[in-house]
C-alpha positions in Angstrom: 72.9 95.6 77.7 70.0 97.9 76.9 70.1 101.6 76.3 66.4 102.2 75.8 63.3 100.6 77.2 59.6 100.3 76.3 56.6 99.6 78.4 54.4 97.6 76.0 54.9 94.5 73.8 55.4 95.5 70.2 55.7 92.1 68.5 54.5 88.5 69.1 56.5 85.3 68.3 55.6 81.7 68.5 57.5 78.9 70.3 59.5 77.9 67.2 60.6 81.5 66.6 62.2 81.4 70.0 64.6 78.7 68.8 65.4 80.8 65.8 66.1 83.8 68.1 68.5 81.7 70.1 70.2 80.6 66.9 70.6 84.2 65.9 72.3 85.0 69.2 74.7 82.1 68.7 75.4 83.1 65.1 76.4 86.6 66.4 79.0 85.0 68.7 77.1 84.9 71.9 77.4 82.0 74.4 73.8 81.4 75.3 73.2 80.9 79.0 69.8 79.9 80.3 67.8 77.9 82.8 68.1 74.1 82.7 67.6 71.2 85.1 70.6 69.8 86.9 70.8 67.9 90.2 67.1 68.4 90.8 67.2 72.1 90.6 66.8 74.7 87.9 70.2 76.3 87.4 71.9 78.6 84.8 74.2 77.0 82.3 75.0 77.0 78.6 72.1 75.9 76.4 71.7 75.3 72.7 68.0 75.1 72.0 64.7 75.5 73.8 64.8 71.7 74.4 67.4 72.4 77.0 65.0 74.6 79.0 63.0 73.2 81.9 60.0 72.5 79.7 56.9 71.6 81.7 58.6 71.9 85.1 58.1 74.3 88.0 59.6 74.7 91.4 57.8 74.7 94.7 59.6 76.8 97.4 59.1 77.7 101.0 61.4 78.5 103.9 64.2 75.9 103.8 62.5 74.0 101.1 62.9 73.6 97.3 61.3 70.9 95.1 60.8 70.5 91.4 57.4 69.5 90.1 55.8 68.7 86.8 53.4 71.2 85.4 50.3 70.4 83.4 51.5 72.2 80.3 54.7 72.7 78.2 55.7 76.1 79.6 59.3 77.0 79.1 59.5 79.6 81.9 56.9 78.3 84.3 59.2 78.2 87.3 60.2 80.9 89.8 64.0 81.0 90.6 66.7 78.5 91.3 69.8 78.7 93.5 71.9 80.4 90.9 72.0 84.1 90.1 73.5 85.9 87.2 76.3 87.3 89.3 78.1 84.0 88.8 78.8 85.3 85.2 79.3 89.0 86.0 81.1 88.7 89.3 82.8 85.2 89.1 83.2 83.2 92.3 86.9 82.7 91.7 89.0 85.0 89.5 92.8 85.3 89.1 93.8 88.9 89.4 97.5 88.5 88.4 100.3 86.1 88.2 104.0 86.6 88.5 106.9 84.4 87.3 110.6 84.4 88.1 113.2 83.1 85.7 116.5 83.5 87.2 116.9 87.3 87.8 114.0 88.1 85.5 110.6 88.7 87.1 107.5 89.2 84.9 104.1 90.3 86.3 101.0 89.6 84.2 97.7 91.2 85.3 94.5 89.6 84.2 92.4 91.7 81.8 88.7 91.9 81.2 87.3 88.7 79.6 86.1 89.4 76.0 83.4 86.8 75.9 79.9 87.7 74.8 77.1 86.0 76.7 73.4 86.0 76.2 71.4 85.7 79.4 68.1 84.0 78.8 65.0 84.3 81.1 66.3 87.0 83.4 63.6 88.0 85.8 62.7 91.5 87.0 64.2 91.1 90.5 67.4 89.8 88.8 67.6 92.9 86.5 67.4 95.1 89.6 70.1 93.0 91.3 72.4 93.5 88.2 71.7 97.3 88.5 72.6 97.2 92.2 75.8 95.3 91.6 76.7 97.7 88.8 76.6 100.6 91.3 79.1 98.6 93.5 81.5 97.6 90.7 81.3 100.3 88.1 79.3 103.1 89.7 82.3 105.1 90.9 85.7 106.2 89.8 87.0 102.8 90.9 85.8 100.5 88.1 86.1 96.7 88.3 87.3 95.8 84.8 85.8 92.3 84.8 82.3 93.4 85.8 82.5 96.3 83.3 83.5 94.1 80.3 81.2 91.2 81.2 78.1 93.5 81.7 78.9 95.6 78.6 79.1 92.5 76.4 76.0 90.8 77.7 72.7 90.4 75.8 69.8 90.2 78.2 66.6 88.4 77.3 64.2 89.0 80.2 61.0 87.2 81.1 58.0 88.6 82.9 57.1 86.3 85.8 53.9 84.2 85.1 53.8 82.9 88.7 55.3 83.7 92.1 56.6 81.4 94.8 55.9 81.3 98.5 59.2 83.0 99.2 58.8 85.8 96.6 58.3 89.4 97.9 59.6 91.5 95.0 56.3 93.4 94.7 56.8 94.9 98.1 60.4 95.8 97.2 59.2 97.5 93.9 61.5 95.2 91.9 59.0 93.1 90.1 57.4 90.9 88.9 57.3 92.9 85.7 60.5 94.0 84.1 60.8 97.7 83.7 64.3 98.3 82.2 67.8 97.0 81.8 66.9 94.4 79.0 67.5 94.0 75.3 64.3 92.0 74.8 61.6 91.0 77.3 59.2 88.1 76.8 55.8 87.3 78.4 54.9 83.6 77.9 51.3 82.9 76.9 49.8 79.5 77.0 46.1 79.2 76.2 44.9 75.9 74.8 46.9 75.3 71.6 48.3 78.8 71.7 51.9 79.0 72.8 53.3 82.5 72.1 55.6 85.1 73.5 54.8 88.8 73.7 58.0 90.7 73.1 59.0 94.2 74.4 62.1 95.8 72.8 64.6 97.5 75.1 67.6 98.3 72.9 68.7 98.7 69.3 70.5 95.4 69.3 67.4 93.8 70.7 65.4 95.2 67.8 68.0 93.8 65.4 67.9 90.3 66.9 64.1 90.3 66.9 64.0 91.4 63.3 65.7 88.1 62.2 62.8 85.9 63.3 59.2 85.7 62.2 56.8 87.8 64.3 53.6 89.7 64.1 52.6 93.1 65.4 51.2 93.0 68.9 47.5 93.9 69.3 45.7 95.8 72.0 44.5 92.5 73.5 48.1 91.3 73.7 49.0 94.3 75.8 46.1 93.6 78.1 47.3 90.0 78.4 50.6 91.1 79.8 48.9 93.3 82.4 46.6 90.4 83.4 49.5 87.9 83.7 51.6 90.3 85.8 48.6 91.2 88.0 47.9 87.5 88.7 51.6 87.0 89.6 51.5 89.9 92.1 48.4 88.3 93.7 50.4 85.1 94.2 53.2 86.7 96.2 53.9 84.5 99.2 55.6 87.2 101.4 56.0 90.9 101.8 58.1 93.4 103.6 57.0 96.8 105.1 59.9 99.0 103.9 58.7 102.2 105.6 61.5 103.7 107.6 63.3 100.3 107.5 66.8 101.6 107.7 66.2 103.7 110.8 64.1 100.8 112.2 67.1 98.5 112.1 69.5 101.1 113.4 67.3 101.9 116.3 67.0 98.2 117.2 70.7 97.4 117.4 70.1 95.9 120.9 66.8 94.3 120.2 66.5 90.9 121.8 65.2 89.4 118.5 68.8 89.3 117.3 69.6 86.7 120.1 66.7 84.6 119.0 67.9 84.6 115.4 71.4 83.7 116.5 70.2 80.6 118.3 69.0 79.3 114.9 71.6 80.7 112.5 74.4 78.3 111.5 76.6 81.0 110.0 76.7 78.7 106.9 76.7 81.7 104.5 74.1 80.1 102.2 72.0 83.3 102.2 75.0 85.3 100.9 76.1 82.8 98.3 72.6 82.6 96.7 71.9 86.4 97.1 72.1 88.1 93.7 73.5 91.3 95.2 76.0 90.3 97.9 79.5 91.2 96.8 81.8 90.3 99.7 85.1 88.8 98.5 88.5 87.9 99.8 92.0 87.8 98.2 94.3 84.8 98.4 97.9 84.6 97.3 99.3 81.2 96.2 102.7 80.1 95.1 104.3 76.9 93.8 106.8 74.9 95.8 109.7 76.3 93.8 108.9 79.8 94.6 109.2 80.8 91.0 105.5 81.3 90.3 102.8 83.1 92.4 99.2 84.1 91.7 96.6 86.3 93.4 93.0 85.2 93.4 89.8 86.9 94.3 87.1 84.6 95.7 83.6 85.0 97.0 83.4 85.4 100.8 80.7 86.2 103.3 80.2 88.5 106.2 79.0 85.3 108.1 82.5 83.8 108.1 84.7 84.4 111.2 87.7 85.5 109.2 85.9 88.1 107.1 86.1 90.8 109.8 89.5 89.8 111.1 91.6 92.9 111.8 94.8 93.4 113.8 94.6 90.1 115.7 90.9 89.7 116.3 87.4 89.6 114.8 85.3 92.7 114.7 82.1 90.5 114.7 82.9 87.4 116.6 79.4 86.3 117.4 76.7 84.8 115.1 74.4 87.5 116.5 76.6 90.3 115.4 77.2 88.8 111.9 73.5 88.2 111.1 72.7 91.7 112.4 75.4 93.2 110.2 74.1 91.3 107.1 70.4 92.2 107.5 71.0 95.8 108.6 73.4 96.4 105.7 71.2 94.6 103.2 68.0 96.5 104.1 69.2 99.6 105.7 72.8 101.0 105.4 73.0 99.9 101.7 70.8 102.9 101.1 73.5 105.1 102.7 76.2 103.6 100.4 74.4 103.1 97.1 71.1 104.9 97.3 69.0 101.8 97.1 68.1 98.7 99.0 70.5 95.7 98.8 67.5 93.4 98.6 65.4 92.7 95.5 62.8 90.3 97.1 63.9 87.2 95.2 63.4 85.1 98.3 66.5 82.9 97.7 67.9 83.6 101.2 64.7 82.2 102.7 64.4 79.1 100.4 68.1 78.1 100.8 68.5 78.7 104.5 68.8 75.2 106.1 67.1 76.3 109.2 64.4 78.3 107.4 65.2 81.8 108.8 62.9 84.2 107.0 64.2 87.8 106.5 60.6 89.1 106.0 59.5 87.5 109.3 62.5 88.9 111.1 61.8 92.5 109.9 58.2 92.2 111.0 59.2 90.8 114.4 61.6 93.6 115.1 59.0 96.1 114.0 56.5 94.4 116.3 58.8 94.1 119.3 59.7 97.8 119.0 56.0 98.7 119.3 55.5 96.3 122.2 58.5 97.7 124.0 57.2 101.3 123.5 53.8 100.4 124.8 54.9 98.3 127.8 55.4 101.3 130.1 51.9 102.5 129.3 50.5 99.1 130.2 52.2 99.3 133.6 50.9 102.8 134.1 54.4 104.2 134.1 
């Protein structure tokens, strides 16, 4: 990943040069991962050329709603976000930690090492770059380093894209995590479509990014190109469908541990864990031991888990959080509040996935606003009564 960042595009490439750039990455041994359409959604999977991208497609999102729709142009990155996040490649959903085999009296233990696969991530958005940085604090930001995350992130090439549009569930602008990328990339693109013009303005974020860019045809960016990026990003900010007032948000949620709003949310929440599965920063996991019927081979696996499941807080014969109310309150308070205490930043990047993919359309931005509003109402009620 990148070691240095710039703030302005330095080069411009055309659509065909982007295919050449992907070819360069493959020739350097990278498995190229990017957006493509599968099962009526835009997901991340291996791609070969730009033809595999969602050319001319966009996504319409709202609370509990996701639909693909044709655009009126041939934009390659004219969508917002799908259900996948890049954590599926950096923090895999299922991973074997070790295996042990018995052969008579001999027992051999084989721990799993870091996977030495180079991946190129294509079309990473600003909120997702911030999510990667947040998970890096969790997995490699202390003396206890997760070897899988360390190796996978170290070997990744990141081709970022500035968002040219925002969805109804996006609120990254209010979280200061987008829509413009500001670091953590090797190359960053801004897609420009204007009549017959289809170009990409390129910012260089690392030495290897500069090397890869140097293998394709490009021209020097002009002053008007730099203004174009500013205009596109400003237009995207204006399209933001939601926002969160983050002022004093950690203390707000801590003060409102007994707020009646939590009961209202619990009446709707299904504890399905969709929000945590699609979240790009959630990192809860569980460990499972499995063995064959002979008893001569056993394995330990780490799998994604969720604080919404009953068993996640099971300790000494009982659940710490046995109610839906307590589990949702834990998730939201940790995500927006106590995450700051642990990692020095919010656990939310404003991508809106938890809103889009909630089957009952619970909206974290609305819930924060409601708690803030009810706290004010509770404080002013005695004054209304003349108390």
